[in-house]
C-alpha positions, 0 to 999 in steps of 0.5 A: 437544457434538459436534465436528461442531457446530463450524463452520469459516469457509471461506477466501476465494476468488480471486474474493472477493479480486477483489470486495474490491479494489473499494474500491482499484480505484475509487481507483486508476483516477482516480489512475493516470489522472492519472499517465497524463496527467502522463506525457504532459505530460513527453513520455512516450507513453500506452504508455510510461506503461502500461509504467511501471505494468506494470514498476515499479508504484510508485504515487504514486512514478511521478509523481516518476519521470516528473518526474525523467526528464522534467527530464533527471535520470539514470536512476540518480539517479531509481532511487535516489530512488524506492528511498529513497521506497519502501523501506518496502515491505521491511517489508510482507512480514515484517509479513504473514508474522508473522500468516500461519499457513498454509504459503505457496506460493512461486509464489503468494507471488511473484505477490501479493507483486509487487502488495503496495502500501500499500493491498493490504498494509493490506487483507491486514493487516485480514483477518489481524487481524480475520478470519484464518480467511478469509485465503488466498493465492488471496484475496490473488492476486485482491486484488493482481491486480485492483488492479494491473490497474486501475492499469495500465488507468488509466495507459493511459487517462490517456495516451490522453485526456490532451488532454481532461483538461487542460481539467478544472477545477483543483479536480478535478485536486487531488481526484485527488491526495488520493484515494490517501492518503485511501484508505490512511488509511481502511485504516489507521484500520480496522486500528487497535487500542488496543494500537497507540496508543503506537507510532502516536503516536510515529511520527506525532509524529516524522514530523510534526516531521521533515517540518516541519524537514527534508523529506518524504523524510527524514520517511519514513525517520525515521518508519519508524525511530521506529516500529521503536524505539518498538515495541522500547521498548514490548516490551522496556523497558516490558514491554507485550506484545500483549494476545492473547499474554497470556491471563487466568488463572482 
């Protein structure tokens, strides 16, 4: 067979990343809209809500920020609280880098890593684990940039139209709170593989117990730690490497 018959898969472009961000955008817009409304209820203007979404971009943690600042909590205590809740983002970059085979461009990486939210990270992991040849930094730029723009736009619109939104039924407001975790759960299930069962099972069990007996903030830290320890235990004690690293011998 001639080598010319071997077809290579083209890398996904910037605009393909923008197109693939649609699922994230459709969820970010209503949730960020709700954030803009929440910000105005705590005394922030629509433009201040936009500034938070542009400079901070912490997703659901922004609700906590405006609540703490609006209740008189010091900015330092607020910052430490949000850092504690979002410390998991420190693991996203190394997790992606382990799957990226191409040499990274520092300027591009600095931009798309800024938009590395839970949902963007999950999308990147799915692309790298299932369609690795299609992954590119241009694709990541489109995905993260348009996701961030939708969050910022929703925050501004929520602040501008907050008065009208307060007349919405309570069940619609409750539905907005469910959209973000539901989207991330769908990405998590799409990326899930059988080889992850042990680690994911331990993490969920320990996190649920910690959340019930302690609180949600502690459960996040304990869940992360338990997942790391479970992965190390599986690899070094149970001696169960990932299937793709062990080829069958003929």
